[in-house]
Each structure stands twice: as C-alpha cells, then as structure tokens.
N, C-alpha and C positions, 0 to 999 in steps of 0.2 A: 360858466355854470354857477348859478346862485347857490349859496350854502346856508343852511339853517341849523341851529343848535338842537341836539337830541341826545338821548341815551339809547344804547342798544344792548340787548342781552347777549353775553358772550361767556362761554365756559361757566354757566351757572350764576353769573353776577351781572350787574348793570355797569356798563362803561360809558363815560361821557365822551361824546364824539360830535361829528357834524355830518349832515346828509346833503350831498350836492343834488340839485334839481336841474335837469336839462329838458330839452324838448321831447326827447324820446327815451330818456333813461334817468335813473337815479344812481348816485354813487355813495356807498357806505364807507366812510373814512375809517381810519385806525380805531379799533383793532381788526376790523373786518377787511378793509381795503379791497372792495369789490364793486364793479359797476354792474348794474342790472338793467337790461332793456325792459321797457314797459310792456312790450309784446310777450315777454317771457313770464310775466306775472299772471297766474291763473286764479288766484283767490286773495281776498283781503277781508280781515275781520277786525273789529274794534271793541274793546271792553275798557270802559273808563277812559284813561289817557294812554292806553297801550294799543298799538296797531300791529297786527300780524300780517305779513305778506308771504304768500307761497309762490316760489319760483319753480318752473318746470325745467326739463332738460337733464342732461347728464349730471350737472352739478345742482340738481334741484334741492331746494332747502327752504325752510321757513324762518323768517327773521322777525324778531319782535322789537319794535321801536317805540320809545316813549318820548313825549314832548308836550309842549303847551297846546291847548285846543286849537289856536290859530294856525300853528304849523301843521297839525294833523289834518285839519280841514283842507288846507292847500294840497297836502300830499295825497289825501284820499281822492280829491276831485281829479287831480292829474292822473292818478293810477286808474281810477274807475273809467275815465273817459278814453284811456289808451290801452288798457290791458287786454288780454285775450278773453273776450266775453261776447255773449250775444247782447247787442246794444242798439237802441234806436231812439230817435227824438220823439218826445211825447209830452202830453199834459198829464199831470197826476194830482190826485187829491188824497192826502194821507196824513193823519187818519181822517176818514170821513164819518165813520160810525164806530163808537166804542161802547161795548156792552149793550148793544141794541139801541143806543141813544145817539142821535145825530150830533156831531161835533159842531158847536156853534161857530159860525164865521170861518169855517174851513175853506180856503180858496183853491181854485185850480192853479197849479203852478207849471210854468213852462220849463222843460228841462229834458232829462233823458232817463230811460229805464235800462239798467244793465243787469244781466243774469250771470252771476259768477258761480263758482263751484259750490259754495255753501249758502249763498244769499241772493236776494233780489234787492237791488239798490235803486232808490229814486234820488236823482241828483238835480237840484235846482239852484237858483241864485241864492236863496235864503236858507236852504236846508239840505241835508244828506240823511236819508233814512234807509235803514237796512231791515229787511224781513228775512230772518233765517229760513231756509227751505224746509228744515225739519219742523218749523212752527206753522207752516201753511196748512190750513184746514179746508180750504176750498178755492177753486178757480172756476169762474164761469163767465159767459158772455151775457150781458144784460143791457137794459136801456136805462138811461139817466137823463134827467132834464138839465140841459146845458144852455144857458142864456135863453130860456124859454122854449127850447126845441128839444125833442127827444133824440138822443144820440146813443149809438151803440158803444159800450165801454167794456173793458175787462175788469171784473170784480175779483179782488184778492182778499180772502179772509185768513187771518192768522191769530194764534192764541198768544196773548201777552199778559203775564202776571195773572193767569187764570181766567181772563175774559177775552171774548172774541172782538177783534179789531178789524174793520173793513177799510180797504183802500180801493180807489178807482183809477184806471189808466185810460186815457183818451188818445187815440192816434188815428190816422187816415184809415178808411175802410179796407184799403188794399193791403195794409199790413196788420190789421187787427186780428184776423184769423191766424196769421203766421205767429204773432205774439202769443195768442191764446194756446195754439198747439205747442209752442216751445215751452211755455210755463207749465202746461199739463205734463209734458214729458219730463221736465226738470223736477217735478214734484210727484212723479208716479210712485215712488217708494212709499208714499203716505196713503196710497189708494188701498182699499180692501174690497174683497169680493162681495161681502155682505152676509156670508153664511158662517163666518168664523166664530160668531158670538151666539150663545143660546138666548132664549127669550128673557130669562132673568137677568143675564148680563147686559142685554140691550136696555132693559128698563133701568138697571143701576146706572149705566152710562148716561142715560137721559137725565136721571135725577141728579147725578153729580154735575152735569152740564147746567142744570137749573139752579145749582148752588146749595143743594141739600147736604147736610152732614150725615155721618154714619148712623147716628141715633134716629134721625128723621127718616132715613131710607129704610131702616129696619121696621119702623112703625108703619110706613107707607105700604111696604110690600108684605108685611107680616112674616118676616123671616128672622132667624136667630142671628146673634153676632157671629157664630161659627159659620153659618151659611153665607153671610155677607163677606167674611174673610176669605172663604173659598172662592167666591165670585171675584173678589178683588185680585186674588192670585192669578186667576185666568186672564183678567183684563191686563194685569201687569205684564204677563208673558207676551201678550199681543201688542204691548206698547200703547194701549188705549189710555191708561192712567199712569200717574206717577205718585209716589209717596211724598206727602208734604209733612206729615207728622205721624207718629205711632201712638195709638191709644192704648194705655196700659190698664189692665184689670188687676186689682189688689185685694188682699184679704188681711184682716187684722192678725197680728201676732199676739202671743199671750200678754206681752207688755202693753200692746194697744188695747186689748180687751179689758185689761185691768184699769187702764186710764179712763176708758169710756164708762166702765162700771162705777168708778169712783166719782166721775164727773156728774153722773145723773143721780147720785144719792142725794136725798134732801138734807139740807144743813141741820146739824144737831144743835139743840138748844143747850147752852152751857148751864151748869148747875150753879145756883146762887146759894152760898153758905151764909147763914145768919149766925 
C-alpha cells in the first residue's frame, strides 16, 4: 500500500500523519488508525486544500484531510471512481458557457460523471470539477453541435459567484435518459411548483438575476425601500435569494448637523487693522 503525507483533523486540531492508498481502500494512520473501504464512502467535498470524506455504516463518520494539491488530486480520483455513487463514462464540457457567454476553446473531455451525496463530479485526465447539488439551477436534455453533427446532450446549469455557468454531458443515447432522470431526481429539492412567489416577487427575482441592485429595482418597479425589503424577506424564506450585504439607512446626529452647517458657511473675511 502506497503512503502519502497529509494532515488530518483530530480532536479539534490538525495532526501530521500519512494516508495509505490501496486498490479498494485507504488507510488513515496515527492518530486515527483506521482502514476505510472505498465502497463505504458516500460523499466527498473539497475546499481549498482540505478534503472531507463521509463514510457510511455503523461507524459512519466524516474525516477532513489536508495535503498538497497533487496528493488530493490522486485521492479524489481514486475515491470518486470507486466510492458508492451513480457513475458512468461520458464526455463532458465544463464550463461551456459562463454568464451567457461561450467559454473560448472549451474542449470535450473524455472521463466520467459521478453523482455523490452533495455534488456532481466530472473526472477527466486533466481536471476534476464539482458542481454542488444545491447550486444546480437547471437540468435539461438539449441538442449540441459535436464535430459538425447535432447530438443530444444533458445540459447542467449552476450558479457560481452570482452568475450562471453551463456544462454539457455527452454519453450514448441508451444511457442519456437514465442520466437525465437521475440528475433530475438528485436535484429535485431545488424544484418549485411556480406558484410560491407573487407577481412582484417574481419580477424582483428576474431583476436580481439580470444584475440590478436594490436602488435600480425600486426605480424600475416604482416601489419603496420598505416594499422591496418585504419582498426580499419572502424570497429569503423560500431560499430564492441570499444576503450578500446589508444596506444601511442613516440620519445625521446633532454633531453631524453642526459639522455640515459649519462646512457650508461662506468663509469670513478677516479684518485688516490700519
């Protein structure tokens, strides 16, 4: 079993250790001292240089491992390709469209798509991309020109840093509908009936999507700040929007009023004594 250097979170602190990598399992050395079969892993997440793996079963637990990018890439690939997940071989293009603009020279890559507990993973020779399920804004079957021929693909839209990013998955027609159905089911918590939002709320959501700020929305819809705040509250409860910053309204204190009054006074001419 090959071993790689790493750090693992244990009792609220990070301990230097080694991780053994085998064909069907990984081994977390001291202070964890535990072997984990790849089939028992149900989820994997990565933020910066820290990877979290969730293990199922009676001794289910989540482990956080930190290491250099090269080690994490190897670990992720091994786990994603062998863990408990819906997985199939496919071609993918990600990202293909960002903010409504085609990504220049984005290629089709041969690899696999794996759907885990919290994310959709694309794994190729050159990259590993994760789309969090909670960020998926749309799944649909559509047509895409591939090598000059129209081909059916699965289109995945997700929100990243406030803009919509689109990826495409290409696989044999016999499995395309199965993949589509599985992705729709995996992201069904994000679906809405369509009647949860009132007309004003729907307009506000569209204007936020187009990039308008609060002041522009108030002018566009002819509503007061208080009315917009009320609409924001309803959208927040539905999980339609998230707060990125709080706009504050202020009024001058007596000290502030005195400062402004003094600042706008015309300068007084000094008297010249002869």
